[in-house]
C-alpha positions, 0 to 999 in steps of 0.5 A: 792606410798605415805605411812604414817609412824608413827614412835616413835611418829613422822609422816613421809609421804614417797613416796616409793614402798609399798612392801618394807620391813619396816626394810629398810624403817626404816634403809635407809629412816628414818636412824634409824639404831638400828633395825638390819638386821640379817637373812632376813627371820624373824627367828633371830629377830634382826629386831624386833620392836613394831607395835601397841605394839606387837613385830614383825619382820620388815624384813617380813612386807611390809611397806604398811601393817603398814601405819598409825599404831604406830611403836616403834623402839629401838630408841623410846623405852625409849624416851630419857631415859633408860627404866628399862629393859634397865637398867637391861640389863646393870646391868646384862651385857647381851650384848656380841657382841651386834648385837641382843640386840636391837631386843632382848630388843624389844621382851622382852619389848613387853612381859613385857608390856602384862605380867610384871612378866613372868616365864622362860617358858613365856619368852622362848615361847614369845621371840624367838629371837636368840643370837649367843653369847648365853646370854640367862642366862643373859637375864633371870636374867635381866628380873627376877630382874625387879620385885625385889628390888635393890640388891635382883637380881639373 
């Protein structure tokens, strides 16, 4: 079946079964491997991408459900440059193993787009991604530092 995907601002016409999860189309067909496979049941968030600006778990969405809608992956987040969030991630040394980080950044960036100054409670409620390394304190520090002047970060 012909599916039109708009990924990172580029249109792709794909001849693919309509029930294939978006995750596998991104990784296997479009070779965008920043989006990770984690649990396969939508719980861990390693596969998080933006669909119409909202964070979604791409392992749970059939590609037919997103045809023609704007999808952003970690590769398209900064359009070739690091976002403020990605710079904060580096400054606060958030990643350890790094496996969950692209999904975590996508979830946090979707939250920040609709709430630029989230509380810790907002962050906990909106970002349910799992980090096996337990970098949650660093994530909170990176997010809280975004609204502060340089050198004033927690």
